[in-house]
C-alpha positions as CSV (number, residue, x, y, z in Angstrom):
1,M,-97.3,-49.5,-36.4
2,R,-94.9,-46.8,-36.4
3,V,-91.8,-46.8,-34.0
4,K,-90.6,-43.1,-33.5
5,L,-86.8,-42.6,-33.3
6,Q,-86.0,-40.6,-30.3
7,A,-82.3,-38.0,-30.9
8,I,-80.0,-38.4,-28.1
9,P,-78.6,-34.9,-27.4
10,W,-75.2,-36.3,-27.0
11,E,-75.0,-37.6,-30.2
12,R,-76.5,-34.7,-31.9
13,Y,-74.0,-32.6,-30.2
14,L,-71.1,-34.7,-31.3
15,L,-72.0,-34.4,-35.1
16,I,-72.6,-30.5,-34.5
17,I,-68.9,-30.0,-33.3
18,L,-67.6,-32.7,-35.6
19,G,-69.3,-30.7,-38.4
20,L,-67.6,-27.3,-36.7
21,S,-64.3,-28.2,-36.0
22,F,-64.1,-29.1,-39.5
23,L,-65.4,-25.9,-40.6
24,G,-63.3,-24.6,-38.3
25,I,-60.1,-26.1,-39.4
26,T,-60.5,-26.2,-42.9
27,V,-61.9,-22.9,-43.5
28,L,-62.3,-20.6,-40.7
29,F,-58.8,-20.9,-39.6
30,P,-57.2,-20.3,-42.7
31,L,-59.3,-17.3,-43.7
32,L,-58.5,-15.8,-40.2
33,N,-54.8,-16.7,-40.5
34,I,-54.5,-14.6,-43.5
35,F,-55.8,-11.6,-42.4
36,C,-53.8,-11.9,-39.5
37,Q,-50.6,-12.4,-41.9
38,A,-51.8,-9.0,-43.8
39,F,-52.0,-6.6,-40.8
40,A,-48.9,-8.2,-38.7
41,G,-46.7,-5.3,-39.9
42,G,-49.4,-2.8,-39.6
43,I,-52.3,-0.8,-41.4
44,K,-49.1,1.2,-43.3
45,A,-47.7,-2.2,-44.3
46,Y,-51.1,-3.2,-45.8
47,L,-51.5,-0.3,-47.4
48,I,-47.9,0.3,-48.4
49,S,-48.3,-4.0,-50.0
50,V,-51.9,-3.3,-52.0
51,T,-50.8,0.1,-53.6
52,M,-46.4,-0.8,-54.9
53,P,-46.2,-0.2,-58.7
54,E,-46.4,-4.1,-59.1
55,A,-49.6,-4.7,-57.0
56,R,-51.6,-2.0,-58.7
57,H,-50.6,-2.9,-61.9
58,A,-51.0,-6.7,-61.0
59,I,-55.0,-5.8,-60.0
60,L,-55.7,-3.2,-62.7
61,L,-54.2,-6.3,-65.2
62,T,-56.7,-8.8,-63.5
63,V,-60.0,-6.1,-63.6
64,L,-59.3,-5.7,-67.3
65,I,-59.0,-9.1,-68.2
66,T,-62.8,-9.8,-65.6
67,L,-64.5,-7.0,-67.5
68,I,-63.7,-8.6,-71.3
69,S,-64.1,-12.2,-70.2
70,V,-67.1,-11.5,-67.9
71,P,-69.4,-9.6,-70.5
72,I,-68.5,-12.2,-73.5
73,N,-69.2,-14.9,-71.5
74,T,-72.3,-13.8,-69.9
75,V,-73.5,-12.8,-74.2
76,F,-72.5,-16.0,-75.0
77,G,-74.1,-18.1,-71.8
78,I,-77.8,-15.9,-72.6
79,L,-77.5,-17.6,-76.8
80,A,-76.1,-20.5,-75.7
81,A,-78.9,-21.4,-73.3
82,W,-81.5,-20.1,-75.4
83,V,-80.5,-21.9,-78.1
84,L,-80.1,-25.3,-76.2
85,V,-84.1,-24.7,-74.6
86,R,-85.6,-23.9,-77.8
87,Y,-84.4,-25.6,-80.5
88,S,-84.0,-28.7,-81.5
89,F,-80.8,-30.0,-83.5
90,P,-78.1,-32.7,-84.3
91,G,-75.6,-32.7,-81.9
92,K,-77.0,-31.0,-79.1
93,V,-76.0,-33.4,-76.4
94,V,-72.3,-33.2,-77.7
95,L,-72.8,-29.7,-77.3
96,L,-73.4,-29.8,-73.5
97,L,-71.0,-31.8,-73.1
98,I,-68.3,-29.5,-74.8
99,L,-70.0,-26.6,-72.8
100,D,-68.7,-28.5,-69.3
101,L,-65.4,-29.5,-70.3
102,P,-63.2,-26.2,-68.6
103,L,-64.9,-27.8,-65.5
104,A,-63.1,-31.2,-66.1
105,I,-59.9,-30.8,-67.8
106,S,-57.0,-28.9,-65.3
107,P,-56.5,-25.4,-65.9
108,T,-52.9,-26.0,-66.0
109,I,-53.4,-28.7,-69.2
110,V,-55.9,-25.5,-70.9
111,G,-52.8,-23.8,-70.1
112,L,-50.9,-26.3,-72.5
113,M,-53.4,-26.6,-75.1
114,F,-53.4,-23.4,-76.0
115,I,-49.2,-23.0,-75.7
116,L,-49.6,-26.1,-77.9
117,L,-52.2,-24.3,-80.5
118,Y,-50.8,-20.3,-80.4
119,S,-47.2,-20.6,-79.5
120,H,-44.9,-18.8,-82.4
121,T,-42.2,-21.7,-81.4
122,V,-44.4,-25.5,-81.3
123,G,-48.0,-23.6,-81.6
124,L,-49.9,-25.6,-84.4
125,F,-51.2,-21.6,-85.8
126,G,-47.2,-20.0,-84.7
127,S,-46.1,-19.8,-88.2
128,W,-49.4,-17.9,-88.8
129,L,-49.4,-15.9,-86.4
130,Q,-45.4,-15.0,-86.2
131,A,-46.3,-13.7,-89.9
132,A,-49.2,-11.6,-89.2
133,N,-47.2,-10.7,-86.4
134,I,-50.1,-11.2,-83.6
135,K,-48.5,-12.5,-80.3
136,I,-51.0,-14.3,-78.2
137,I,-48.5,-16.5,-75.9
138,F,-46.4,-14.4,-72.9
139,A,-49.6,-11.2,-73.5
140,L,-52.8,-10.3,-73.2
141,P,-54.3,-12.1,-75.3
142,G,-54.0,-15.7,-74.2
143,M,-54.6,-14.3,-70.8
144,I,-58.0,-13.8,-72.3
145,F,-58.2,-16.4,-74.5
146,T,-57.5,-18.6,-71.2
147,T,-59.7,-17.2,-68.6
148,L,-62.2,-17.2,-71.2
149,F,-62.4,-20.4,-71.3
150,V,-62.0,-21.5,-67.3
151,T,-65.6,-19.5,-67.2
152,L,-67.5,-20.6,-69.7
153,P,-69.4,-22.8,-68.7
154,F,-70.8,-20.8,-65.3
155,V,-73.6,-18.6,-66.9
156,V,-74.9,-20.9,-69.7
157,R,-75.2,-23.9,-67.1
158,E,-76.9,-21.4,-64.3
159,V,-79.4,-20.1,-67.3
160,L,-80.4,-23.0,-69.0
161,P,-82.1,-24.7,-65.7
162,V,-84.5,-21.7,-65.0
163,L,-84.9,-21.6,-69.0
164,Q,-85.8,-25.2,-69.0
165,S,-88.9,-25.1,-66.3
166,M,-90.1,-21.9,-67.5
167,G,-91.6,-23.3,-70.9
168,L,-92.7,-21.0,-74.2
169,E,-96.9,-20.2,-72.6
170,E,-95.8,-17.4,-71.1
171,E,-93.4,-16.0,-74.7
172,E,-96.7,-16.9,-76.6
173,A,-99.0,-15.5,-75.0
174,A,-96.7,-12.2,-75.2
175,Q,-96.5,-12.3,-78.8
176,T,-100.1,-12.7,-79.0
177,L,-100.7,-9.4,-77.3
178,G,-98.1,-7.9,-80.3
179,A,-95.1,-8.3,-78.7
180,S,-91.8,-7.9,-80.7
181,S,-89.1,-10.6,-80.1
182,W,-87.3,-8.2,-78.2
183,Q,-90.1,-7.1,-76.3
184,T,-91.1,-10.7,-75.1
185,F,-87.6,-11.4,-74.3
186,W,-86.8,-7.9,-72.0
187,R,-90.2,-8.3,-70.1
188,V,-91.4,-11.9,-70.0
189,T,-87.4,-14.0,-70.5
190,F,-85.4,-11.6,-68.9
191,P,-87.2,-11.0,-65.3
192,T,-87.7,-14.7,-65.2
193,I,-83.7,-15.8,-65.6
194,R,-82.5,-12.0,-63.7
195,P,-81.6,-14.2,-60.8
196,A,-80.1,-17.6,-62.1
197,L,-77.9,-14.7,-64.9
198,L,-76.9,-12.7,-61.4
199,Y,-76.0,-15.8,-60.0
200,G,-73.9,-16.8,-63.2
201,V,-72.1,-13.6,-63.3
202,I,-70.8,-13.8,-59.9
203,L,-69.6,-17.1,-60.2
204,C,-67.4,-16.2,-63.7
205,T,-66.4,-12.9,-62.0
206,S,-65.0,-15.1,-59.2
207,R,-63.3,-17.7,-60.8
208,A,-62.3,-15.0,-63.5
209,I,-60.5,-13.2,-60.5
210,G,-58.9,-15.8,-58.7
211,E,-57.7,-17.8,-61.8
212,F,-54.3,-19.1,-61.5
213,G,-53.6,-22.1,-63.4
214,A,-53.6,-21.4,-67.2
215,V,-53.2,-17.8,-66.7
216,S,-50.0,-18.7,-65.5
217,V,-48.6,-21.1,-68.0
218,V,-49.5,-18.6,-70.5
219,S,-47.8,-15.4,-68.8
220,G,-44.6,-15.9,-68.8
221,K,-45.0,-14.1,-65.2
222,L,-43.0,-11.0,-66.9
223,I,-43.8,-7.9,-64.0
224,N,-45.7,-5.1,-64.6
225,Q,-46.4,-6.6,-67.8
226,T,-48.0,-9.9,-67.4
227,N,-48.4,-10.4,-63.4
228,T,-52.3,-10.7,-62.2
229,L,-52.9,-10.7,-58.6
230,T,-53.0,-14.5,-58.1
231,L,-49.5,-14.7,-60.3
232,H,-48.4,-11.5,-58.4
233,I,-48.7,-12.9,-54.7
234,E,-47.2,-16.2,-55.7
235,Q,-44.2,-14.3,-56.8
236,V,-43.6,-11.9,-53.5
237,Y,-44.7,-14.8,-51.5
238,A,-41.3,-16.4,-53.1
239,E,-38.9,-13.9,-52.6
240,Y,-40.3,-14.2,-49.1
241,Q,-42.4,-11.1,-48.8
242,T,-45.0,-12.3,-46.5
243,I,-46.7,-9.6,-45.7
244,S,-47.6,-8.3,-49.0
245,A,-48.7,-11.5,-50.4
246,F,-50.9,-12.2,-47.4
247,A,-52.2,-8.2,-47.8
248,C,-52.9,-9.0,-51.5
249,A,-54.0,-12.5,-50.5
250,S,-57.0,-10.5,-48.4
251,L,-58.3,-9.0,-51.2
252,L,-59.4,-12.4,-53.2
253,S,-60.7,-13.5,-49.9
254,V,-62.9,-10.2,-49.4
255,L,-63.5,-11.2,-52.6
256,A,-65.0,-14.5,-51.4
257,L,-66.6,-12.8,-48.6
258,L,-69.0,-11.0,-51.5
259,T,-69.5,-13.5,-53.4
260,L,-70.9,-16.1,-50.9
261,I,-73.2,-12.9,-49.3
262,G,-73.8,-12.0,-53.2
263,Q,-75.3,-15.8,-53.2
264,E,-77.2,-16.0,-50.6
265,L,-78.7,-12.8,-51.7
266,L,-79.7,-14.2,-55.1
267,Q,-81.2,-16.8,-53.5
268,G,-83.1,-15.3,-51.4
269,M,-84.4,-13.1,-54.4
270,D,-84.9,-16.3,-56.4
271,R,-87.4,-17.7,-53.5
272,T,-89.0,-14.4,-53.9
273,A,-89.8,-14.5,-57.6
274,S,-91.0,-18.4,-57.5
275,R,-93.9,-17.6,-55.2
276,K,-95.1,-14.8,-57.0
277,A,-94.9,-17.2,-60.0
278,T,-96.5,-19.4,-58.6
279,K,-99.9,-17.0,-58.0
280,T,-100.0,-15.3,-61.8
281,K,-98.5,-16.9,-64.6
282,L,-98.3,-13.8,-66.2
283,H,-97.9,-10.5,-64.3
284,P,-100.6,-7.7,-65.4
285,E,-97.5,-5.4,-65.6
286,V,-96.0,-7.5,-67.9
287,V,-99.3,-7.8,-69.8
288,L,-100.6,-4.3,-70.1
289,P,-98.2,-2.8,-72.4
290,F,-98.6,-5.8,-74.5
291,I,-102.6,-5.7,-74.7
292,A,-102.0,-1.2,-75.0
293,N,-99.3,-2.2,-77.9
294,A,-101.6,-4.3,-80.0
295,S,-104.5,-1.8,-79.9
296,Q,-102.1,1.0,-80.9
297,K,-101.5,-1.7,-83.9
298,K,-105.1,-2.7,-84.7
299,N,-106.3,1.2,-84.2
């Protein structure tokens, strides 16, 4: 005998109100306050705040670090996920644990680690770097290295489960039909991992732009030299330039909103791709070029 549980309306509404209240207090109200404070002095003051020389340099430096870090971690993430899924080797579990270290270690500790390795005064390799006249700490290379470290897991962790669920059948079928390794990856593997790859790239980009702890330790916070956007926000806020701080913070808030929108769009693409994948294991548009290629080789 089954007992049907009837939901009591007031309890259901109470839970909804509590959930929305919690989201409002912790997410919505602070987000709205950022934009209210940013435009408190008017649009003109807002534009002056985000276009002042220090802010422009901070934005350009942040974009530069992101443009360097994200492509490197994207390529590394694809290769690392491919190796971990397609090959078995000793130390595979250890490599997976190492890839998760950036998520487990505090960014501030990451910055201290790089100082203990590459500082000219206390670094393990400091004397060698000083002899070669290479400056990493309190310079752009150190900021890039720390950003690479903290954004390392995002792409590989998104692509890895997709490759695991994909299997080898489609790739083996493509190679049987005459496809090369590059054709197999580009026409079979890449369309499958594309939504997960884009999702990982979005997360990696968002973290690279918003990184504060590790970069603040190794940058030195030099104005117009090593100040990223997050460091610029901290500096102007400490100098009681509230409008400038919140104006620049609104740029990061817009990025966060765009990240959420991008996640939703990619999830929709992923669901659509999953429905198509259930209908056929290998799409005709993928098979036909390989058949033509194989027939040409036979002729």
